[in-house]
C-alpha positions as a printed NumPy array, in Angstrom:
array([[  3.5  ,  35.272,  18.292],
       [  4.386,  31.758,  19.45 ],
       [  2.134,  30.268,  16.794],
       [  3.839,  32.235,  14.033],
       [  7.246,  31.229,  15.345],
       [  6.216,  27.55 ,  15.551],
       [  4.774,  27.528,  12.041],
       [  7.847,  29.335,  10.747],
       [ 10.094,  26.663,  12.231],
       [  7.966,  23.696,  11.127],
       [  7.37 ,  24.639,   7.483],
       [ 10.991,  24.107,   6.417],
       [ 10.944,  20.703,   8.141],
       [  7.803,  19.706,   6.229],
       [  9.4  ,  20.727,   2.943],
       [ 12.519,  18.716,   3.774],
       [ 10.353,  15.69 ,   4.572],
       [  9.08 ,  15.795,   0.96 ],
       [ 12.565,  16.003,  -0.57 ],
       [ 13.068,  12.724,  -2.508],
       [ 16.851,  13.004,  -2.189],
       [ 16.419,  12.393,   1.549],
       [ 14.551,   9.1  ,   0.993],
       [ 16.4  ,   5.805,   1.169],
       [ 17.017,   4.084,  -2.153],
       [ 14.152,   1.635,  -1.766],
       [ 12.502,  -0.639,  -4.279],
       [  8.764,  -0.128,  -3.728],
       [  6.028,  -2.258,  -5.276],
       [  2.602,  -0.63 ,  -5.526],
       [ -0.287,  -3.106,  -5.768],
       [ -3.662,  -1.657,  -6.665],
       [ -6.162,  -0.878,  -9.386],
       [ -3.806,   0.529, -12.012],
       [ -6.62 ,   1.543, -14.367],
       [ -8.149,   3.903, -11.825],
       [ -7.121,   7.528, -11.336],
       [ -6.347,   6.687,  -7.709],
       [ -3.915,   3.937,  -8.692],
       [ -2.222,   6.141, -11.288],
       [ -1.871,   8.966,  -8.74 ],
       [ -0.254,   6.636,  -6.181],
       [  2.221,   5.298,  -8.748],
       [  3.113,   8.823,  -9.9  ],
       [  3.646,  10.009,  -6.317],
       [  5.75 ,   6.986,  -5.358],
       [  7.924,   7.318,  -8.477],
       [  8.659,  10.92 ,  -7.499],
       [  9.773,   9.753,  -4.052],
       [ 11.648,   6.462,  -4.484],
       [ 14.444,   5.068,  -6.637],
       [ 12.476,   2.157,  -8.099],
       [  8.719,   1.652,  -8.147],
       [  7.001,  -1.324,  -9.769],
       [  3.261,  -1.082, -10.365],
       [  1.336,  -4.347, -10.147],
       [ -2.368,  -4.89 , -10.881],
       [ -4.025,  -6.18 ,  -7.701],
       [ -6.446,  -8.491,  -9.532],
       [ -3.643, -10.532, -11.091],
       [ -0.836,  -9.99 ,  -8.583],
       [  1.011, -12.968,  -7.13 ],
       [  3.389, -12.926,  -4.155],
       [  6.271, -13.932,  -6.45 ],
       [  5.928, -10.606,  -8.3  ],
       [  6.643,  -8.798,  -5.034],
       [  9.606, -10.81 ,  -3.681],
       [ 12.282,  -8.354,  -4.825],
       [ 10.595,  -5.264,  -3.354],
       [ 11.903,  -3.738,  -0.14 ],
       [  8.41 ,  -2.437,   0.69 ],
       [  4.961,  -3.252,  -0.7  ],
       [  2.206,  -0.639,  -0.8  ],
       [ -1.196,  -2.333,  -1.091],
       [ -4.333,  -0.364,  -1.968],
       [ -7.423,  -2.568,  -1.765],
       [-10.98 ,  -1.217,  -1.59 ],
       [-13.481,  -2.958,   0.68 ],
       [-16.26 ,  -3.246,  -1.902],
       [-14.041,  -5.509,  -4.013],
       [-14.287,  -8.214,  -1.343],
       [-17.417,  -9.973,  -2.649],
       [-16.083, -13.306,  -1.416],
       [-16.519, -12.12 ,   2.175],
       [-20.29 , -12.338,   1.621],
       [-20.245, -15.498,  -0.527],
       [-17.977, -18.067,   1.142],
       [-18.132, -20.356,  -1.926],
       [-16.485, -17.721,  -4.144],
       [-12.836, -18.11 ,  -5.066],
       [-10.573, -15.747,  -3.134],
       [ -7.64 , -13.81 ,  -4.512],
       [ -5.215, -12.327,  -2.041],
       [ -2.33 , -10.564,  -3.813],
       [ -0.001, -11.293,  -0.883],
       [ -0.797, -15.006,  -0.719],
       [ -0.874, -16.963,   2.529],
       [  0.07 , -15.307,   5.802],
       [  2.693, -17.906,   6.747],
       [  4.765, -17.058,   3.645],
       [  4.366, -13.274,   3.607],
       [  7.597, -11.567,   4.741],
       [  7.687,  -8.063,   3.182],
       [  7.161,  -4.797,   5.055],
       [  3.729,  -3.678,   3.857],
       [  1.871,  -0.369,   3.865],
       [ -1.895,  -0.929,   3.668],
       [ -4.139,   1.726,   2.144],
       [ -7.923,   1.818,   1.945],
       [ -9.392,  -1.37 ,   3.377],
       [ -6.315,  -3.496,   2.72 ],
       [ -5.834,  -4.299,   6.414],
       [ -9.438,  -5.415,   6.827],
       [ -9.356,  -7.416,   3.598],
       [ -6.105,  -9.174,   4.527],
       [ -7.351,  -9.908,   8.046],
       [-10.552, -11.414,   6.632],
       [ -8.683, -13.537,   4.1  ],
       [ -6.074, -14.639,   6.629],
       [ -8.792, -15.383,   9.242],
       [ -7.354, -12.953,  11.777],
       [ -9.458, -11.618,  14.675],
       [-11.251,  -8.311,  14.376],
       [-12.744,  -8.602,  10.928],
       [-16.37 ,  -8.426,  12.054],
       [-18.325,  -5.85 ,  13.963]])
């Protein structure tokens, strides 16, 4: 009985958590592979939730394209990081250098690992 009561009380809260009218009026920038189904799904979901969503292709993204966003959502797959194996390869980090990055960022996929590797942060091996 307790379980039914708990579920009955929690379901309306979950539904309210998905109500876009309850979200702050944020400008969100999604950075990812826009040609993939995954990227398109993320953009569609974010546009249903937030007032303004810009979609930016990760391969060509520059930090200047993201300066007006309140929050950046970065989706970056690990297998795209070929330069981690070949140190002579040119690197492209859509967020630029760590010292200049100042936006709140949500990292999806292997974005955290990829950023840590590019920014030479501890914990990228092992």
